[in-house]
C-alpha positions, 0 to 999 in steps of 0.5 A, a space after each residue: 182601895 186594895 192598892 191603898 191597903 197595900 201601901 198603908 201596910 208597907 208604910 206601917 200605917 196598918 201594922 198588922 198583916 192579918 188586918 190588912 189581909 182581912 180588909 182586902 178580903 172584905 173589899 174583894 167580896 164587895 162588903 164595903 159596910 163591913 170594911 168600914 166597920 172593921 176600919 173604924 174598929 181598928 182606927 187608932 189601934 192597928 190602923 193609924 187614925 189619919 189613914 183610917 179616915 182616908 179608907 173610910 172616906 173612900 169606902 163611904 164614897 163608893 157605898 153612896 155611888 152604888 
C-alpha cells in the first residue's frame, strides 16, 4: 500500500504531498479505518477518484482479513 501511494503520488493521481505523507503515516501506524476515511474525504479532490477506489478496496480487504 505504501508503494501504491508513492506510485500514485509520482503519477499525479495524488496531487498533494502532505496528503500522501499523511496516508503513509496512517498505514505505518496500522490505522486502516482512518486511512479509508481520509481517502474517502480526498476522493475527487486531491486523489483521483478511480485511484482512491483502488486504495479503499485494498485497505478494506486488509481490514476484513485482520
